[in-house]
Backbone as CSV, one residue per row, in Angstrom:
resi,resn,N_x,N_y,N_z,CA_x,CA_y,CA_z,C_x,C_y,C_z
1,MET,0.897,-1.326,-0.371,0.403,-0.007,0.175,0.836,1.342,0.256
2,THR,0.365,1.688,-0.630,1.351,3.421,-0.989,0.676,4.127,0.623
3,GLY,1.259,4.803,0.669,1.213,5.316,2.115,0.537,6.879,1.801
4,ALA,0.283,7.371,2.590,-0.650,9.025,2.340,0.624,9.180,2.590
5,PRO,0.279,10.646,1.384,1.532,11.719,1.197,1.360,12.512,2.401
6,ARG,3.222,12.635,2.463,3.402,13.738,3.789,3.191,15.000,3.780
7,VAL,2.564,15.490,4.646,2.335,16.574,4.609,3.055,17.861,4.839
8,SER,4.320,18.494,4.858,5.513,19.133,5.141,4.524,20.396,5.887
9,ARG,4.944,20.348,7.473,4.661,21.540,8.230,5.501,23.065,7.962
10,GLN,4.418,23.795,7.749,5.184,25.296,7.293,5.830,25.935,8.467
11,ARG,7.240,26.374,8.094,7.798,26.738,9.646,7.681,28.353,9.419
12,GLY,7.312,28.888,8.926,6.613,30.673,8.697,8.047,31.567,9.067
13,TYR,9.300,31.197,8.242,10.371,32.116,8.066,9.728,33.021,7.497
14,MET,8.870,33.077,6.433,9.028,34.375,6.088,8.451,35.521,6.309
15,VAL,7.431,35.119,7.534,6.571,36.408,7.787,7.835,37.519,8.307
16,PRO,8.640,36.868,9.463,9.452,37.849,9.957,10.612,38.127,8.681
17,VAL,10.809,37.946,7.529,11.710,38.654,6.539,11.071,39.699,5.853
18,VAL,9.536,39.532,5.516,8.819,40.564,5.041,8.375,41.618,5.655
19,LEU,8.256,41.365,7.418,8.228,42.312,7.996,8.997,43.175,8.403
20,VAL,10.856,42.582,7.875,11.729,43.607,8.565,11.466,44.535,7.228
21,ALA,11.469,43.739,5.988,11.543,44.874,4.973,10.614,45.303,5.042
22,LEU,8.907,45.492,5.187,8.114,46.318,5.772,8.860,47.679,6.472
23,VAL,9.377,46.938,7.506,9.778,48.314,8.522,10.686,49.178,7.870
24,ALA,11.874,48.613,6.786,12.758,48.996,6.605,12.060,50.250,5.467
25,MET,11.370,49.604,4.475,10.446,50.719,3.576,9.896,51.368,4.248
26,LEU,9.297,51.148,5.466,8.455,52.387,5.889,9.589,53.721,6.602
27,ILE,10.586,53.322,7.188,11.848,54.309,7.187,12.430,54.975,6.595
28,SER,12.599,54.201,5.489,12.959,54.709,3.760,12.073,55.971,3.625
29,GLY,10.975,55.392,3.805,9.586,56.689,3.348,9.354,57.934,3.954
30,ILE,9.464,57.541,5.580,9.246,58.731,6.580,10.694,59.839,6.046
31,ALA,11.841,58.789,5.982,12.948,59.770,5.403,12.969,60.962,4.293
32,LEU,12.139,59.790,3.424,12.225,60.846,2.099,11.380,61.977,2.182
33,VAL,10.027,61.796,3.141,9.066,62.819,3.354,9.678,63.840,4.003
34,ARG,10.750,63.715,5.064,10.744,64.827,5.628,12.200,65.598,4.947
35,SER,12.639,64.699,4.322,13.697,65.045,3.853,13.573,66.208,2.538
36,MET,12.009,66.070,1.688,11.113,66.906,1.099,11.062,67.959,1.657
37,ASP,10.581,67.824,2.661,9.899,69.566,3.815,10.789,70.044,4.173
38,THR,12.111,69.569,4.880,13.479,70.482,4.565,13.989,71.152,3.291
39,ASN,13.710,70.261,2.302,14.055,70.963,1.282,13.175,72.409,0.910
40,THR,12.119,71.966,1.231,10.845,73.274,0.932,11.344,74.155,2.225
41,LEU,11.394,74.241,3.172,11.635,75.213,3.840,12.996,75.560,3.560
42,ILE,13.769,75.043,3.203,14.837,76.040,2.464,14.917,76.759,1.647
43,THR,14.245,76.108,0.477,13.914,77.072,-0.396,13.244,78.359,-0.182
44,GLY,12.435,77.950,0.879,10.990,78.926,0.939,11.949,79.544,1.795
45,ASN,13.065,79.922,2.897,13.557,80.763,3.172,14.159,81.474,2.548
46,LEU,14.991,80.929,1.033,15.990,81.116,0.541,15.377,82.683,-0.553
47,ALA,13.972,82.322,-0.844,13.013,83.097,-1.367,12.863,84.254,-0.861
48,PHE,12.752,83.987,0.782,11.990,84.915,1.224,13.434,85.851,1.470
49,ARG,14.497,85.423,1.691,15.504,86.493,1.878,15.959,87.261,0.526
50,ASN,15.832,86.480,-0.499,15.918,87.176,-1.830,15.239,88.283,-1.968
51,ALA,14.202,88.607,-1.824,12.670,89.591,-1.355,13.551,90.909,-0.654
52,THR,13.775,90.252,0.405,14.231,91.410,1.319,15.966,91.814,0.952
53,VAL,16.568,91.218,-0.073,17.774,91.876,-0.575,17.335,92.640,-1.721
54,HIS,16.491,92.246,-2.813,15.800,93.605,-3.520,14.833,94.941,-3.029
55,SER,14.359,94.217,-1.616,13.594,95.443,-1.315,14.466,96.530,-0.658
56,ALA,15.844,96.092,-0.382,17.038,96.774,0.094,17.188,98.278,-0.863
57,ASP,17.047,98.117,-2.091,16.963,99.220,-2.928,15.904,99.836,-2.668
58,VAL,14.834,99.980,-2.109,13.599,100.999,-1.755,14.544,101.918,-1.051
59,GLY,14.950,100.853,0.349,15.949,101.933,1.458,16.838,102.402,0.700
60,VAL,17.539,102.354,-0.423,18.470,102.995,-0.674,18.162,104.336,-1.241
61,GLN,17.293,104.278,-2.325,16.368,105.010,-3.181,16.114,106.389,-1.891
62,SER,15.207,105.806,-0.639,14.713,106.673,0.185,15.646,108.015,0.970
63,ALA,17.053,107.011,1.240,17.876,108.036,1.719,18.687,108.270,0.722
64,VAL,18.644,108.035,-0.452,19.550,109.122,-1.108,18.918,110.421,-1.618
65,ALA,17.080,109.990,-1.807,16.220,111.538,-1.675,16.326,112.264,-0.728
66,TRP,16.342,111.503,0.605,16.703,112.580,1.855,18.130,113.381,2.028
67,LEU,19.153,113.151,1.474,20.556,113.359,1.209,20.186,114.437,0.076
68,ALA,19.740,114.432,-0.831,19.709,115.020,-1.834,18.778,116.286,-1.300
69,ALA,17.987,115.853,-0.806,17.168,116.951,-0.301,17.812,118.137,0.523
70,ASN,18.715,117.442,1.191,19.575,118.476,2.371,20.904,118.723,2.051
71,ALA,21.153,118.434,0.869,22.786,118.726,0.632,23.044,120.156,0.417
72,GLY,24.210,120.625,0.815,24.490,121.884,1.073,24.141,122.391,2.152
73,SER,23.096,121.828,3.145,22.743,122.753,4.013,23.073,122.279,5.250
74,ALA,23.198,122.991,6.497,24.561,122.830,7.765,23.092,121.401,8.652
75,VAL,22.150,121.140,8.225,21.697,119.676,9.142,22.389,118.486,8.727
76,LEU,23.575,118.662,7.492,24.384,117.617,7.411,25.664,117.455,8.040
77,ASN,25.696,118.851,9.141,26.809,119.132,9.716,26.710,118.819,11.469
78,ALA,25.728,117.935,11.703,25.457,117.605,13.000,24.353,116.460,13.150
79,ASN,24.454,115.686,13.959,23.725,114.140,14.117,22.412,114.636,14.129
80,ALA,21.264,113.753,13.598,20.188,114.142,13.505,19.581,112.348,13.644
81,PRO,19.159,111.736,15.340,19.159,110.397,15.004,17.833,110.302,14.437
82,ALA,16.600,111.237,14.789,15.196,111.398,14.470,15.088,111.647,13.025
83,SER,16.035,112.263,12.178,15.756,111.537,10.489,16.853,110.822,10.237
84,GLY,17.542,109.811,11.290,18.417,108.675,10.477,19.514,109.125,10.029
85,TYR,20.170,110.297,10.746,21.489,111.028,10.111,22.411,110.696,11.147
86,TYR,23.597,110.497,10.880,24.763,110.928,11.652,26.024,111.279,10.709
87,ALA,26.309,112.453,11.430,27.060,112.786,10.717,28.571,112.553,11.220
88,VAL,28.282,111.797,11.532,29.876,110.846,12.225,29.573,109.322,11.607
89,ALA,31.074,109.081,11.131,31.110,107.678,11.042,31.177,106.590,12.128
90,ILE,29.840,105.585,12.612,30.331,104.772,13.572,29.399,103.623,13.402
91,GLU,29.852,102.774,14.143,29.911,101.355,13.919,28.839,100.896,14.702
92,PRO,27.201,101.132,14.685,26.595,100.499,15.778,26.737,99.020,16.047
93,ASN,25.810,98.932,16.921,25.314,97.195,17.461,24.012,97.371,16.171
94,TRP,23.900,96.736,15.175,23.071,96.591,13.637,21.838,96.121,14.442
95,ASP,22.270,95.022,15.043,20.754,94.276,15.516,19.866,94.816,17.008
96,ASP,20.530,96.075,17.224,19.770,96.461,18.258,18.276,97.308,17.660
97,ARG,17.468,96.985,18.226,16.249,97.521,17.594,15.698,99.181,18.447
98,ALA,16.538,98.972,19.955,16.194,100.735,19.753,16.666,101.324,18.865
99,TYR,17.998,101.020,17.982,19.027,102.164,17.160,17.740,102.170,16.389
100,TRP,17.392,101.122,15.712,16.723,101.588,14.829,15.372,102.247,15.123
101,ALA,14.716,102.075,15.608,13.625,102.801,16.302,13.376,104.231,16.627
102,GLN,14.881,105.102,16.216,14.555,106.501,16.347,14.831,107.294,15.400
103,CYS,14.226,106.869,14.378,13.913,107.336,12.854,12.238,106.689,12.636
104,ALA,11.453,107.017,12.863,10.275,106.337,12.446,9.795,107.026,11.012
105,ALA,10.637,108.165,10.586,10.278,108.498,9.012,11.314,107.832,8.055
106,CYS,12.365,107.325,9.047,13.372,105.776,7.797,12.828,105.133,7.700
107,THR,11.644,104.285,7.567,11.500,103.374,7.968,10.071,103.300,7.045
108,VAL,10.248,102.181,5.979,9.277,102.420,4.655,8.207,101.191,5.000
109,THR,7.071,101.511,5.110,6.171,100.270,5.620,5.881,99.626,4.268
110,PRO,5.055,98.136,4.689,4.913,97.355,3.506,3.920,97.932,2.652
111,ALA,2.974,98.333,2.652,2.210,99.274,2.574,3.067,100.307,0.935
112,ALA,3.824,100.900,1.446,4.325,101.664,0.491,5.674,101.456,-0.183
113,GLY,6.260,100.096,0.748,7.630,100.004,0.345,7.376,98.776,-0.408
114,ASP,6.729,97.724,-0.388,6.981,96.580,-1.417,6.058,95.514,-1.317
115,ALA,5.123,94.733,-1.972,4.473,93.722,-1.730,4.401,92.566,-1.424
116,ALA,5.746,92.371,-0.889,5.907,90.872,-0.078,5.954,91.034,1.679
117,GLY,5.025,92.525,1.472,5.152,92.526,3.366,6.627,92.696,4.085
118,ASN,7.503,93.290,3.233,8.609,93.561,3.891,8.917,95.321,4.858
119,THR,9.483,95.301,5.780,9.491,96.639,6.288,10.759,97.076,6.060
120,ILE,10.664,98.227,5.765,12.789,98.717,5.135,12.555,100.205,5.821
121,SER,13.976,99.910,6.626,14.458,101.096,7.367,16.149,101.245,6.776
122,TRP,16.074,102.362,7.191,17.775,102.957,6.936,18.535,104.257,7.492
123,VAL,19.370,104.165,7.720,20.532,104.851,8.316,21.439,105.387,7.375
124,VAL,21.878,106.713,7.830,22.829,107.282,6.892,23.943,107.762,7.708
125,HIS,25.294,107.247,7.086,26.676,107.976,8.606,27.477,108.805,7.304
126,ARG,27.552,109.920,7.529,28.639,110.841,7.120,30.083,110.460,7.117
127,MET,30.784,110.243,6.482,31.964,109.377,6.482,33.332,110.753,6.846
128,CYS,32.613,110.909,8.425,33.744,111.956,8.721,34.077,111.427,10.551
129,THR,35.088,112.194,10.642,35.255,112.061,12.522,34.306,112.981,13.234
130,ALA,33.964,114.164,12.828,33.376,115.002,14.050,32.164,115.648,13.389
131,GLN,31.329,115.991,13.906,30.440,116.730,13.788,30.325,118.651,13.393
132,LEU,31.465,118.597,12.729,31.761,120.027,11.758,31.366,119.971,10.394
133,ASP,31.835,121.256,9.773,31.516,121.455,8.382,32.424,120.523,8.035
134,PRO,32.269,119.504,6.924,33.131,119.049,6.448,34.430,119.496,5.806
135,ASN,34.242,120.887,5.477,35.628,121.555,5.345,36.475,121.709,6.330
136,ASP,35.990,121.738,7.538,36.817,122.006,8.580,38.053,121.574,8.689
137,PRO,38.905,122.458,9.109,40.653,121.423,9.295,41.086,120.478,10.140
138,ASN,39.740,120.602,11.174,39.454,119.631,12.007,38.789,118.119,12.313
139,ASN,38.303,118.577,11.180,37.412,117.263,10.779,37.676,116.435,9.697
140,LEU,37.970,115.506,9.356,38.897,114.282,9.000,37.374,113.529,8.315
141,CYS,37.630,113.783,6.871,36.270,112.956,6.116,37.094,112.590,4.752
142,SER,35.988,111.477,4.711,36.331,110.910,3.211,35.860,111.578,2.164
143,ARG,36.489,112.002,1.233,36.383,112.747,-0.079,36.402,112.812,-1.221
144,LEU,36.177,112.698,-1.950,36.342,112.552,-3.702,36.806,114.271,-3.961
145,SER,37.811,114.784,-4.085,38.301,115.628,-4.210,38.813,116.285,-5.810
146,ALA,39.307,117.847,-6.208,40.045,118.024,-7.045,41.822,117.369,-6.546
147,SER,41.509,117.500,-5.227,43.361,117.903,-4.958,43.727,116.415,-4.882
148,SER,42.787,114.984,-5.487,43.033,113.625,-5.440,44.742,113.693,-6.081
149,PRO,44.829,112.717,-5.893,46.409,112.543,-6.773,46.429,112.236,-8.561
150,GLY,45.051,111.859,-8.711,44.978,111.338,-10.318,44.887,112.834,-11.008
151,ALA,44.063,114.044,-10.188,43.819,115.151,-10.862,45.308,115.999,-10.953
152,SER,46.447,116.055,-9.893,47.081,116.614,-10.246,48.862,115.601,-10.978
153,GLY,47.882,114.563,-11.658,48.838,113.792,-12.644,49.845,113.237,-11.475
154,GLY,49.361,112.985,-10.216,50.379,112.319,-9.602,49.923,110.635,-8.887
155,SER,49.210,110.215,-10.162,48.697,109.088,-9.912,49.428,107.959,-10.447
156,PHE,49.960,106.727,-10.347,50.668,105.623,-10.632,49.962,104.903,-11.990
157,SER,48.412,104.968,-12.193,47.701,104.559,-13.106,47.760,105.272,-14.115
158,SER,47.767,103.906,-15.047,47.939,105.147,-16.670,46.436,105.635,-17.177
159,ASP,45.530,105.149,-16.800,43.855,105.512,-16.852,43.463,106.194,-15.539
160,ALA,44.243,107.453,-15.210,44.133,107.993,-13.784,42.946,109.189,-14.120
161,THR,41.754,108.835,-13.708,40.831,110.080,-13.933,41.151,111.265,-13.013
162,ASN,40.742,112.516,-14.151,41.345,113.671,-13.504,40.284,114.450,-12.909
163,PHE,39.809,114.894,-11.361,38.704,115.102,-10.960,38.514,116.739,-10.935
164,SER,37.935,117.497,-11.524,37.296,118.857,-11.082,36.493,119.627,-10.582
165,GLY,36.119,120.531,-9.831,34.996,120.816,-9.073,35.282,120.627,-7.371
166,THR,34.258,120.865,-7.200,34.175,120.871,-5.475,34.127,119.243,-5.030
167,ALA,34.467,119.492,-3.694,34.942,118.177,-3.231,33.581,117.537,-2.610
168,GLN,33.631,115.852,-2.899,31.785,115.658,-2.666,32.510,114.588,-1.375
169,HIS,31.494,114.640,-0.883,31.642,113.442,0.402,31.065,112.422,0.500
170,TYR,31.400,111.279,1.200,30.976,109.870,0.989,29.989,109.701,2.193
171,TYR,28.996,108.862,1.850,28.145,108.748,2.729,27.557,107.186,3.121
172,ARG,27.474,106.688,3.772,27.191,105.373,4.119,25.974,105.183,4.225
173,ILE,25.275,104.223,3.537,23.676,104.402,3.978,23.299,103.107,3.988
174,THR,23.017,102.661,5.071,23.028,101.299,5.736,21.060,100.935,5.856
175,VAL,20.575,99.659,5.136,19.229,99.269,5.087,18.873,97.902,5.784
176,ARG,18.342,98.178,6.753,17.936,96.894,7.147,16.363,96.469,6.761
177,VAL,16.238,95.275,5.867,14.741,94.809,5.524,14.509,93.860,6.452
178,LEU,13.486,94.112,7.105,12.780,93.009,8.068,11.251,92.044,7.380
179,GLY,11.450,90.799,7.067,10.399,90.225,6.239,9.603,89.505,7.081
180,PRO,8.386,89.311,6.317,7.226,88.436,6.994,7.423,87.183,7.865
181,ARG,8.667,86.470,7.295,8.944,84.888,8.224,10.171,85.131,9.394
182,ASN,10.466,86.627,9.825,11.083,86.798,10.632,12.315,86.723,9.892
183,THR,12.406,87.171,8.680,14.092,87.538,7.792,14.585,88.283,7.909
184,SER,15.405,88.544,8.269,16.331,90.089,8.046,17.423,89.848,7.571
185,THR,17.793,91.388,6.827,18.371,91.691,5.701,19.315,92.836,5.847
186,LEU,20.429,93.127,6.234,21.316,94.546,6.598,22.095,94.566,4.683
187,ALA,22.103,95.647,4.316,22.967,96.014,3.004,23.172,97.353,3.261
188,GLN,24.310,97.682,3.022,25.212,98.846,2.817,25.701,99.369,1.505
189,SER,25.382,100.605,1.223,25.855,101.352,0.261,26.840,102.776,0.708
190,PHE,27.676,102.609,-0.615,28.250,104.374,-0.312,27.974,105.259,-1.635
191,VAL,27.797,106.386,-1.014,27.266,107.324,-1.898,28.058,108.367,-2.043
192,VAL,28.347,109.404,-2.934,28.978,110.332,-2.961,28.051,111.747,-3.300
193,LEU,28.110,112.691,-2.675,27.379,113.931,-2.685,27.925,115.152,-2.357
């Protein structure tokens, strides 16, 4: 007589292998999602930062307009923190909110400034050592003048510019742009007036 077929017992070793594979796929899926979220946040933050850099131009233009309106007057010979102007070149703590709050007229609000919701503030520093007339001998100022080496032919450069006319003084414009997602950008420009 032929015997009944033997039934082999199943041992179930595939179930743990499949479970381990599923756990590995779950962990890699979670890592992929978190990586994509981080990349999206970084890209968004870079876009907001670039928007604040472009908005700094509005602050520079506002400061230049203020300087042009006061050019040649005695207003530029003394500090005027309420107007955002300093007749001496100082290096303040740029993170100090009280420093930026001294001049309400130097802040361009989002409605008037830009559509991104940035708040733009500016200050101007004349590049001098004292609150005096810039032509005073006791006041050392950075200036572009007719007595520069290029004007008198004393420059070593073959293409030296010969300046003529009255002396022009350097002003440093510092612009702070605060964005809607707590982004902050400082930009500085030098102008001659």
